[in-house]
C-alpha positions in Angstrom: 0.0 0.1 -0.1 2.7 2.4 0.9 4.6 2.0 -2.3 1.4 2.3 -4.4 0.4 5.6 -2.7 4.0 6.9 -3.1 4.0 6.1 -6.8 0.8 8.0 -7.3 2.1 11.0 -5.3 5.4 11.2 -7.2 3.6 11.3 -10.5 1.2 14.0 -9.3 4.0 15.9 -7.7 6.2 15.8 -10.9 3.2 17.2 -12.9 2.5 20.1 -10.5 6.2 20.9 -10.2 6.5 21.0 -14.0 3.9 23.8 -14.1 5.6 26.0 -11.6 9.3 25.2 -12.6 9.0 26.0 -16.3 10.9 22.9 -17.3 11.9 19.6 -15.6 14.4 18.6 -18.1 18.0 18.0 -16.5 19.4 20.0 -19.5 17.3 22.9 -18.4 17.9 22.7 -14.6 16.5 25.4 -12.5 15.8 26.3 -8.9 12.3 24.5 -8.7 13.3 21.4 -10.7 16.5 21.1 -8.5 14.4 21.3 -5.3 12.1 18.5 -6.8 14.8 16.1 -8.0 17.5 16.5 -5.5 16.2 17.8 -2.2 12.8 16.2 -2.2 13.0 13.1 -4.3 16.6 11.9 -3.7 17.2 13.3 -0.2 13.7 12.7 1.2 11.1 10.8 -0.9 13.0 7.7 -1.8 14.2 7.2 1.7 10.8 7.6 3.2 9.5 4.8 1.0 12.3 2.6 2.0 12.0 3.2 5.7 8.2 2.9 6.0 8.3 -0.5 4.1 11.2 -1.7 6.5 13.6 -2.3 3.5 16.6 -0.7 5.3 16.4 -2.1 8.7 20.1 -2.8 8.5 20.7 0.9 8.7 22.2 1.8 12.1 19.4 4.4 12.9 16.5 2.3 11.7 16.1 0.3 14.9 15.5 3.5 16.8 12.5 4.5 14.8 9.2 2.9 15.9 6.2 1.9 13.6 4.2 5.1 14.3 7.1 7.3 13.6 7.8 5.6 10.4 4.2 6.0 9.2 3.8 9.7 10.3 7.2 10.6 8.8 6.3 8.9 5.5 2.8 10.6 5.5 4.3 14.0 6.2 6.7 13.7 3.2 3.9 12.6 0.9 1.9 15.5 2.0 4.9 17.9 1.4 5.3 16.5 -2.2 1.8 17.7 -3.1 1.1 20.7 -0.8 4.3 22.5 -1.7 3.8 22.7 -5.5 0.1 23.5 -4.9 1.1 26.5 -3.0 3.6 27.5 -5.6 0.9 27.1 -8.2 -1.3 29.4 -6.1 1.3 32.1 -6.3 1.5 31.6 -10.1 -2.3 32.3 -10.3 -1.9 35.4 -8.3 0.6 36.7 -10.9 -1.8 35.8 -13.6 0.0 32.5 -14.8 -1.4 28.9 -15.0 2.1 27.7 -16.0 5.6 29.0 -16.0 6.7 27.0 -19.1 6.7 29.8 -21.7 7.9 32.5 -19.2 10.8 30.4 -18.1 11.9 29.5 -21.7 11.5 33.2 -22.8 13.9 34.2 -19.9 16.6 31.7 -20.5 16.8 32.3 -24.2 17.0 36.0 -23.8 20.6 37.6 -23.9 22.5 38.6 -20.7 22.9 42.4 -20.7 24.7 45.0 -18.7 22.9 47.1 -16.0 23.7 50.8 -15.9 26.0 51.4 -19.0 27.9 49.6 -21.8 30.9 48.8 -19.6 28.9 48.7 -16.3 31.6 50.7 -14.5 29.1 52.0 -12.1 28.0 48.6 -10.9 31.5 47.1 -11.1 32.9 49.4 -8.4 30.7 48.1 -5.6 31.2 44.6 -6.8 34.9 44.9 -6.8 34.7 46.4 -3.3 32.5 43.5 -2.1 35.2 41.1 -3.7 38.0 42.9 -1.6 35.8 42.3 1.5 35.4 38.6 0.6 39.2 38.3 0.2 39.8 40.0 3.6 37.3 37.7 5.3 38.8 34.5 3.8 42.3 35.6 5.1 40.7 36.6 8.4 39.0 33.1 8.7 42.2 31.2 8.2 44.3 33.5 10.3 42.1 32.9 13.4 42.0 29.1 13.0 44.2 27.3 15.3 44.6 24.4 13.1 43.4 24.0 9.4 41.5 20.7 9.1 42.2 20.2 5.4 45.9 20.7 5.8 45.9 18.2 8.8 43.9 15.7 6.5 46.6 15.7 3.9 49.1 15.0 6.8 47.2 11.8 7.3 45.7 12.3 10.7 43.0 9.8 11.8 39.3 10.3 11.0 38.4 10.8 14.8 40.9 13.7 15.1 39.6 15.2 11.8 36.0 15.0 13.2 37.0 16.8 16.3 38.9 19.4 14.4 36.0 20.0 12.2 33.5 20.6 15.1 36.1 22.9 16.8 36.6 24.8 13.6 32.9 25.1 13.0 31.6 25.8 16.6 34.5 27.4 18.3 35.6 30.0 15.9 37.3 32.9 17.8 36.3 35.6 15.4 33.1 37.1 14.1 30.9 34.2 13.0 28.6 36.6 11.2 31.5 38.0 9.1 32.7 34.6 8.2 29.3 33.3 7.3 27.9 36.3 5.3 31.0 37.9 3.9 32.9 34.7 3.4 30.8 31.5 3.0 27.9 33.4 1.4 29.1 36.3 -0.5 32.2 34.8 -2.1 30.6 32.1 -4.2 27.9 34.6 -5.4 30.6 37.0 -6.5 32.4 34.2 -8.4 29.2 33.5 -10.3 28.8 37.2 -11.0 32.4 37.4 -12.2 31.8 34.4 -14.4 28.7 36.1 -15.9 30.7 39.3 -16.7 33.6 37.3 -18.3 31.2 35.4 -20.4 29.4 38.6 -21.4 32.6 40.8 -22.1 35.5 38.2 -22.7 37.7 40.7 -21.0 41.0 39.3 -19.3 40.3 41.4 -16.0 36.9 39.7 -15.6 38.6 36.2 -16.1 41.2 37.1 -13.4 38.4 38.3 -11.2 36.5 35.1 -11.7 39.5 32.8 -11.1 40.4 34.7 -8.0 36.9 34.4 -6.5 36.9 30.7 -7.6 40.1 30.0 -5.6 38.7 32.0 -2.6 35.4 30.0 -2.9 37.2 26.8 -2.7 39.1 27.7 0.4 36.2 29.2 2.3 33.9 26.3 1.5 36.4 23.6 2.5 38.0 25.3 5.4 36.3 22.6 7.8 36.7 19.7 5.3 33.0 19.7 4.6 32.5 17.9 1.3 29.0 19.0 0.2 29.4 22.9 0.1 32.1 22.8 -2.6 30.4 20.1 -4.6 27.1 22.0 -4.7 29.1 25.1 -5.6 30.4 23.3 -8.6 26.9 22.2 -9.5 26.0 26.0 -9.6 27.8 26.3 -12.8 25.1 24.0 -14.4 22.4 26.6 -13.4 24.7 29.4 -14.9 25.0 27.6 -18.1 21.2 27.2 -18.4 20.8 31.0 -17.6 23.4 32.1 -20.1 22.9 29.7 -23.0 19.3 28.5 -22.5 20.4 24.9 -21.8 23.2 22.7 -20.7 25.2 20.9 -23.3 25.3 17.2 -22.6 29.1 17.3 -22.7 29.1 20.1 -20.2 26.6 18.2 -18.0 28.8 15.0 -18.1 32.0 16.9 -17.3 30.6 18.7 -14.3 28.9 15.7 -12.9 32.0 13.6 -13.5 34.2 16.2 -11.8 31.9 16.4 -8.9 31.8 12.6 -8.4 35.6 12.6 -8.7 35.9 15.1 -5.8 33.4 13.1 -3.6 35.3 9.9 -4.1 38.7 11.7 -3.4 37.2 13.3 -0.3 36.0 10.0 1.1 39.3 8.3 0.5 41.5 11.1 1.8 39.3 12.6 4.7 37.1 9.7 5.8 39.5 6.8 5.7 37.7 4.8 3.2 39.9 2.0 1.9 37.9 0.4 -1.0 35.1 1.2 -3.4 32.7 -1.3 -1.9 32.8 0.5 1.4 32.6 3.9 -0.5 29.3 2.9 -2.3 27.7 1.5 1.0 28.6 4.9 2.7 27.3 7.1 -0.2 24.1 4.9 -0.5 23.4 5.5 3.2 24.3 9.2 3.3 22.5 10.3 0.1 19.2 8.1 0.4 19.0 7.7 4.1 21.2 10.2 5.9 19.1 13.2 5.1 15.6 11.7 5.6 16.3 10.0 8.9 16.2 13.3 10.8 12.5 13.5 9.8 11.6 10.2 11.2 13.8 10.9 14.4 11.8 14.0 14.9 8.5 12.2 14.9 10.0 9.5 17.2 11.4 12.0 19.9 8.8 14.9 19.8 6.8 15.0 22.0 7.5 11.5 23.4 10.9 12.4 24.7 11.1 16.1 24.3 8.3 18.8 24.5 7.5 20.6 21.2 10.1 23.5 21.1 7.7 26.2 19.9 9.0 29.6 19.0 11.9 29.3 21.7 14.4 28.0 19.1 13.3 30.9 16.8 14.2 33.6 19.4 17.9 32.6 19.8 19.1 35.5 17.7 17.6 38.0 20.2 19.9 39.5 23.0 20.0 37.4 26.1 19.4 40.5 28.1 15.7 40.3 27.2 15.4 37.3 29.5 13.4 35.1 26.9 13.4 31.4 27.2 15.3 30.0 24.2 16.2 26.5 23.1 18.6 24.7 20.8 17.2 24.1 17.3 15.5 20.8 16.6 18.4 19.2 14.8 20.7 19.8 17.7 18.1 18.5 20.3 17.7 15.3 18.2 21.5 14.7 18.3 21.6 15.4 22.0 19.0 12.6 22.7 20.4 10.3 20.0 24.1 10.5 20.8 24.7 12.5 24.1 28.3 11.1 24.3 29.4 12.4 21.0 27.9 15.8 21.9 29.7 15.9 25.1 33.2 15.1 23.6 32.6 17.6 20.8 32.6 15.2 17.8 28.8 15.4 17.0 27.2 18.0 14.9 23.5 18.1 14.0 20.9 16.0 12.4 19.5 18.0 9.5 16.7 16.9 7.3 13.8 18.1 5.3 12.3 21.4 6.8 9.2 19.3 7.9 11.5 17.9 10.6 11.7 21.3 12.4 8.2 22.1 11.7 6.9 19.0 13.6 9.5 19.5 16.5 8.5 23.0 17.0 4.8 23.1 16.3 3.4 19.6 15.9 0.7 18.9 13.4 0.0 22.5 12.9 3.6 23.0 11.7 3.4 20.0 9.4 0.3 21.4 7.8 1.4 24.9 7.3 5.1 24.6 6.5 4.9 23.1 3.1 2.4 25.7 2.1 4.3 28.5 3.4 7.8 27.3 2.1 6.2 26.7 -1.4 4.9 30.3 -1.6 8.3 31.6 -0.3 10.3 29.7 -2.9 8.0 30.6 -5.8 7.9 34.4 -4.9 11.7 34.4 -5.0 11.9 32.4 -8.2 9.4 34.5 -10.0 10.7 37.9 -9.1 14.3 36.9 -10.0 13.1 35.7 -13.4 11.2 39.0 -13.8 14.3 41.0 -13.1 16.5 42.3 -16.0 18.8 39.5 -16.9 22.2 40.7 -15.9 25.4 39.0 -14.5 24.4 40.0 -11.0 20.8 38.7 -11.2 21.9 35.3 -12.8 24.7 35.0 -10.2 22.3 35.4 -7.3 19.7 33.2 -9.0 22.3 30.5 -9.6 23.4 30.5 -6.0 19.9 30.4 -4.6 18.9 27.7 -7.0 20.9 25.1 -5.1 21.1 26.9 -1.7 17.3 27.1 -0.9 17.4 25.5 2.6 14.8 22.8 1.8 16.9 20.3 3.7 18.2 22.7 6.5 15.3 23.7 8.5 11.9 25.6 8.6 13.6 28.3 10.7 15.5 29.6 7.6 12.3 30.4 5.9 11.2 32.5 8.9 14.5 34.2 9.8 17.6 33.4 7.9 20.5 36.0 8.1 22.1 34.5 4.9 18.9 34.9 2.8 18.4 38.4 4.1 21.9 39.3 3.5 21.6 38.1 -0.1 18.6 40.3 -0.7 20.2 43.3 0.8 23.4 42.8 -1.1 21.4 42.5 -4.4 19.4 45.7 -3.7 22.3 47.7 -2.4 24.6 47.0 -5.3 21.9 48.3 -7.7 21.2 51.3 -5.4 24.9 52.1 -5.2 25.5 51.8 -9.0 22.4 54.0 -9.8 23.5 56.6 -7.3 27.0 56.7 -8.7 25.5 57.2 -12.2 23.1 59.9 -11.1 25.9 61.7 -9.4 28.2 61.5 -12.4 25.4 62.9 -14.6 24.8 65.7 -12.2 28.6 66.5 -12.3 28.6 66.4 -16.1 25.5 68.7 -16.2 27.2 71.2 -13.8 30.3 71.2 -16.0 28.3 71.9 -19.1 26.5 74.7 -17.4 29.8 76.3 -16.3 31.2 75.9 -19.9 28.1 77.6 -21.4 28.1 80.4 -18.8 31.9 80.9 -19.5 31.3 80.9 -23.2 28.4 83.5 -22.8 30.6 85.7 -20.8 33.3 85.7 -23.4 30.7 86.6 -26.2 29.6 89.5 -24.2 
């Protein structure tokens, strides 16, 4: 029964997502189709079917999850697969569209253009300034690290030491976490995509140098704690850029980027995770990809409220000053880890158990959260997607769109769609760059106008 229902759900979900995405073809990859194929189907849906049917009981977390938690977790994911695209379709109707297919194809087949002038010098100035800030932040991040995990990994230290180093680097950074996260981890990849867009548009060497510099900086800031996924997804971002600039991805380009990403994953597991053979590698990857992400959802239904009260808004208030005296809590994925593996949390080697955003919606608000979250997240995603597609197609807009296409926090938590400093920063950055450029252009025009008035006045005086 579970499998039959799931097959019906996936077919209906694909049909609905096709209407709101514009295209579901891998060669025309976009934000919405990526959410469907990768974050929902691969990281959540397939695993939910395997777990509810009891087909993966050899997985180390499966025995923890009871029959009820398996059923409710599966049911919540099936609901998400339908409710999310329906709410996205609702946003489409509000914008007068039954489907995004023609709208999306018109956008990707239109040329990339400059923003304020032929050379875009007004907007390049704030972009170069932001690039300098990114460079300074990357240097700042590595300068404050007591030990660099990726360097120690190449020295051949054991995996236990690497896990501890990774947690210390991530959770015990002595500098400004906000600066590292926003100006380093978030801004640097975006600027590399923007630089790539300008290089493709102008073919100028200075833009190629700019792109290569930002690419190298992106590599260092995304791998500083030997996390594998951030840089792999960053590479995948160039697939989105190719769609946005060329209208599609060439099969050869698609193959090369996928192969390169796969090679990086294999190399990382052999070097950093101590994997000694391909049989072990495939077993780990099978578990990590199809089960590792979805298990957090089932654990949430297992632990809340049976072993921990619903968290409510207390985890959403952690960004407020402690002086306000409000009761705050760790977020759901950290609470789940504390319940599941308190020893690893105590010795500093455990991180968090992230999963589909429905995990946090249930842990915080129960059934009400499960019902509302997919509707809210669907509307949020579709509003961002539509407005970026409506925007003038420039290197800046496609750079931001490419980044958000794989970075939407579908498998990170519901909190990010309520208050996420990184998403807010991206929107502020996008707007401020445009405002700064237009202000500079207006100021330049005023100066030129004043100069012409002076010349005319002087000429009139000589004529008299």
